[in-house]
C-alpha positions, 0 to 999 in steps of 0.5 A, spaced: 890 684 808 888 680 815 890 686 819 886 691 815 880 687 816 881 686 824 882 694 824 876 695 820 872 690 825 875 693 831 873 700 828 866 698 827 866 695 834 868 701 838 864 706 833 858 701 835 859 702 842 860 709 842 853 710 838 850 706 843 853 708 850 853 715 849 847 718 846 850 725 843 855 721 839 851 718 834 849 725 831 855 728 832 858 722 828 853 723 823 855 731 822 863 729 822 862 724 816 858 729 813 863 734 813 869 730 812 866 727 806 864 734 803 872 735 804 874 729 800 878 726 806 881 720 805 877 713 807 883 712 812 883 719 815 875 718 816 876 711 819 882 713 824 879 719 826 872 716 827 875 710 832 879 715 836 873 720 837 869 713 839 875 712 844 875 719 847 867 719 848 867 712 851 873 714 856 869 720 858 862 718 858 860 724 853 861 726 846 868 728 844 865 736 843 863 736 851 871 734 853 875 740 855 882 740 851 885 740 858 882 733 859 884 731 852 891 733 854 891 729 860 888 723 856 893 723 851 899 723 856 896 717 860 896 714 853 903 715 851 905 712 858 901 706 857 905 701 853 900 696 852 895 701 848 895 704 842 899 711 841 894 716 840 899 722 839 897 722 832 890 724 834 889 730 830 884 736 833 883 739 827 877 735 826 874 736 833 871 742 830 866 737 826 863 735 833 862 742 836 859 744 829 864 750 828 
């Protein structure tokens, strides 16, 4: 139970940072939440994707929909080689279209 609360708090923190630090993130995030809610996605999926998208936005300093697939692949590759960070290889790209409005 403590792990879940820590993860929830961590997600909230990174989301807050992305919303404050990346001007386009808040609007794109709202569209993402709307679409995934209408698709009846699980809360866990929404939380995990939101956190991953926030990390991407913070890393690149722009909205996830403004990052090329080449940049994403390089980012994921660097994350897979860094044993001190969370492994982002589970990160799915299907929800990226929510940010692009497709």
